Wavefront OBJ file of the C-alpha trace (Angstrom):
o trace
v 27.379 0.050 -20.952
v 25.225 -1.760 -23.293
v 22.664 -0.117 -25.411
v 19.304 -0.366 -24.214
v 16.992 -1.960 -27.487
v 14.551 -3.815 -25.488
v 13.502 -4.488 -21.939
v 10.865 -7.159 -20.592
v 8.089 -5.864 -18.113
v 7.413 -8.929 -15.606
v 4.142 -8.498 -13.697
v 2.685 -10.676 -11.165
v -1.286 -10.404 -11.105
v -3.960 -11.916 -9.283
v -7.690 -10.917 -9.847
v -7.076 -7.971 -11.435
v -10.186 -5.404 -11.518
v -12.412 -4.396 -14.590
v -10.186 -1.593 -16.772
v -7.103 -3.462 -15.628
v -5.834 -4.044 -19.076
v -6.237 -0.753 -20.451
v -4.558 1.082 -17.839
v -1.640 -1.469 -17.945
v -1.188 -1.145 -21.760
v -1.311 2.932 -21.149
v 1.584 2.442 -18.558
v 3.452 0.412 -21.169
v 3.022 2.886 -23.756
v 3.983 6.045 -21.320
v 7.212 3.770 -20.247
v 8.074 2.788 -24.145
v 7.797 6.908 -24.798
v 10.146 8.011 -21.816
v 12.456 5.054 -22.291
v 12.452 5.350 -26.185
v 12.786 1.290 -26.862
v 10.652 -1.550 -26.939
v 8.993 -2.940 -23.922
v 7.331 -6.163 -23.712
v 4.473 -7.130 -21.010
v 4.806 -10.511 -19.121
v 1.931 -10.960 -17.120
v 2.227 -13.630 -14.636
v -1.526 -14.604 -14.079
v -1.394 -16.413 -9.743
v -4.177 -18.136 -10.345
v -7.085 -15.793 -10.687
v -10.541 -16.535 -11.165
v -11.358 -14.818 -14.529
v -9.276 -14.847 -17.175
v -11.481 -11.795 -19.070
v -8.817 -8.853 -18.636
v -5.947 -10.757 -19.304
v -7.319 -12.572 -22.614
v -8.381 -8.459 -23.400
v -4.555 -7.619 -22.696
v -3.393 -10.011 -25.262
v -6.008 -8.589 -27.684
v -4.702 -5.228 -27.614
v -1.374 -6.137 -27.156
v -0.278 -9.255 -29.207
v 3.234 -8.998 -28.016
v 2.320 -9.266 -24.235
v 3.425 -12.613 -22.899
v 0.638 -14.341 -20.423
v 1.778 -17.068 -18.064
v -0.613 -18.382 -15.790
v -0.220 -20.867 -12.349
v -3.293 -23.068 -11.769
v -3.497 -22.120 -8.191
v -3.195 -19.177 -6.149
v 1.082 -19.472 -5.078
v 2.273 -16.260 -4.112
v 4.780 -12.661 -5.219
v 7.492 -15.126 -5.504
v 6.447 -17.712 -7.451
v 4.754 -16.061 -9.836
v 7.407 -13.750 -10.442
v 10.091 -16.744 -10.953
v 7.172 -18.088 -13.977
v 6.995 -14.558 -15.582
v 11.014 -13.884 -15.414
v 11.787 -17.888 -16.443
v 10.362 -16.599 -19.877
v 12.265 -13.483 -19.966
v 15.094 -13.409 -22.949
v 15.782 -9.561 -23.040
v 18.909 -8.507 -21.690
v 17.280 -6.351 -18.946
v 14.271 -6.934 -17.584
v 12.004 -4.768 -14.434
v 9.333 -6.158 -12.165
v 6.604 -4.091 -10.728
v 3.080 -4.801 -8.763
v 0.231 -4.768 -11.079
v -1.083 -1.221 -10.336
v 2.251 0.428 -11.384
v 2.377 2.268 -7.798
v 5.489 4.363 -9.113
v 6.226 6.884 -11.356
v 7.204 6.380 -14.899
v 10.277 8.811 -14.412
v 11.063 5.832 -11.781
v 10.901 2.859 -13.924
v 13.019 4.985 -16.324
v 15.912 5.393 -13.846
v 15.819 1.778 -12.730
v 16.006 0.913 -16.487
v 19.147 3.360 -17.095
v 21.066 2.338 -14.325
v 20.547 -1.422 -15.764
v 22.076 -0.001 -19.152
v 24.953 1.485 -17.532
v 26.023 -1.902 -15.884
v 24.325 -2.975 -13.061
v 23.496 -6.591 -12.485
v 20.659 -5.467 -10.025
v 18.818 -2.164 -9.675
v 16.333 -1.712 -6.476
v 14.085 0.943 -6.098
v 14.712 2.774 -3.200
v 11.894 4.761 -1.075
v 13.263 7.846 0.923
v 11.667 9.015 4.269
v 8.827 11.110 2.734
v 7.362 7.889 1.820
v 6.276 6.957 4.994
v 4.005 9.986 4.924
v 1.917 8.639 2.194
v 1.541 5.425 3.928
v -0.546 3.496 6.821
v 0.992 3.642 10.159
v 0.985 -0.035 10.583
v 2.983 -0.615 7.149
v 5.141 2.484 8.095
v 5.957 0.463 11.384
v 6.538 -2.712 9.461
v 8.909 -1.130 7.152
v 10.824 0.415 9.329
v 11.328 -2.625 11.445
v 12.694 -4.310 8.363
v 15.112 -1.244 7.779
v 16.709 -1.732 11.054
v 17.232 -5.826 10.867
v 18.412 -5.161 7.486
v 21.267 -2.585 8.407
v 21.916 -3.911 12.267
v 21.618 -8.003 11.633
v 21.965 -8.575 8.158
v 24.284 -5.929 7.580
v 22.721 -5.279 4.243
v 24.046 -2.534 1.891
v 20.462 -1.077 1.297
v 17.584 -0.923 3.965
v 14.884 -1.182 1.521
v 14.127 -4.608 0.105
v 10.526 -4.305 -0.151
v 9.681 -1.865 -2.494
v 7.849 -3.040 -5.552
v 10.185 -1.859 -8.095
v 13.328 -3.857 -9.274
v 15.563 -4.373 -12.063
v 18.068 -6.613 -13.212
v 20.222 -7.831 -16.081
v 21.362 -11.721 -16.738
v 23.644 -11.983 -13.867
v 20.328 -10.564 -11.545
v 17.845 -13.381 -13.381
v 19.934 -15.940 -12.845
v 20.367 -14.775 -9.032
v 16.322 -14.200 -8.915
v 15.701 -17.945 -10.197
v 17.816 -19.456 -7.197
v 15.191 -18.037 -5.143
v 12.863 -20.343 -2.936
v 10.194 -18.209 -1.373
v 6.587 -17.970 -2.402
v 5.320 -15.299 -1.146
v 6.557 -11.250 -0.250
v 9.874 -12.100 1.214
v 10.986 -13.309 -2.218
v 12.615 -9.479 -2.586
v 14.250 -9.759 0.854
v 15.839 -13.292 -0.285
v 16.669 -11.909 -3.431
v 18.713 -9.453 -2.461
v 20.669 -11.429 0.147
v 21.483 -13.940 -2.501
v 22.663 -11.119 -4.651
v 24.636 -9.997 -2.239
v 26.193 -13.477 -1.349
v 27.038 -13.328 -4.873
v 28.847 -9.952 -4.900
v 26.503 -8.610 -7.675
v 26.540 -5.236 -8.693
v 23.795 -3.428 -6.818
v 22.792 -0.200 -7.623
v 19.806 1.554 -5.142
v 17.607 3.989 -7.271
v 15.640 6.716 -5.350
v 12.030 5.971 -7.000
v 8.530 8.073 -6.529
v 5.261 6.755 -5.485
v 2.034 8.049 -7.887
v -0.264 10.455 -6.002
v -3.378 8.129 -4.318
v -1.854 4.926 -4.260
v -3.656 2.180 -2.412
v -1.839 -0.035 -0.269
v -3.241 -3.663 0.539
v -3.517 -4.719 3.920
v -1.794 -7.915 5.582
v -3.827 -10.153 7.857
v -2.307 -12.037 11.044
v -1.933 -15.381 8.876
v 0.514 -13.110 6.297
v 2.465 -11.528 9.221
v 3.129 -15.052 10.359
v 4.049 -16.704 7.112
v 6.305 -14.251 6.293
v 8.316 -14.355 9.610
v 9.178 -17.786 8.808
v 10.340 -17.293 5.707
v 12.320 -13.951 7.218
v 13.829 -17.075 9.738
v 14.662 -19.032 6.432
v 16.443 -16.157 4.871
v 18.351 -15.669 8.043
v 19.958 -18.926 6.992
v 20.874 -18.635 4.089
l 1 2 3 4 5 6 7 8 9 10 11 12 13 14 15 16 17 18 19 20 21 22 23 24 25 26 27 28 29 30 31 32 33 34 35 36 37 38 39 40 41 42 43 44 45 46 47 48 49 50 51 52 53 54 55 56 57 58 59 60 61 62 63 64 65 66 67 68 69 70 71 72 73 74 75 76 77 78 79 80 81 82 83 84 85 86 87 88 89 90 91 92 93 94 95 96 97 98 99 100 101 102 103 104 105 106 107 108 109 110 111 112 113 114 115 116 117 118 119 120 121 122 123 124 125 126 127 128 129 130 131 132 133 134 135 136 137 138 139 140 141 142 143 144 145 146 147 148 149 150 151 152 153 154 155 156 157 158 159 160 161 162 163 164 165 166 167 168 169 170 171 172 173 174 175 176 177 178 179 180 181 182 183 184 185 186 187 188 189 190 191 192 193 194 195 196 197 198 199 200 201 202 203 204 205 206 207 208 209 210 211 212 213 214 215 216 217 218 219 220 221 222 223 224 225 226 227 228 229 230 231
């Protein structure tokens, strides 16, 4: 068991709203207080049009690291860029709006401290009561495929809260998918390499707003899914 002295928090971001910088810093401070260790923000700007919120965050928190893509490449590319800059023993990544409770983030970090290579946020069935019907159906379909076809030890790869140690970071950097299904690719690679994977139940914050997925996104992700099957 390693002692948790510091941790990196990687966040992929695209065109943040006004007020995002202050909200992000507030969440970071809450996480630090609950975890009782130093947290460094690594913000991966995925080709945002304005840099105002990023510049403000760095002004408010000079320890934060901002890395940028020149164009919008997607979640997978953005995460790899951010994770490549991490030098801490452990890191977490989550979405830009911090959709999960701070207590859930702490649970992920504690599991890493206890020796897990990869920690996966896992949403229980009551999660579906708070999501749109289409997203519910999509998630449940993924769960079915993961359990019956891919034989994964877990059935929720798309939860936007995950953690990893050094072995997990090395595995993540082997991913190639640039968009949303990078999570599934990461887990497939981790399973193939016999990583110590720990699912951790997490809870959504109240009143979380979900983004919509258009037809073009679904088609692209289906192609990525076929790529994962071949790994």
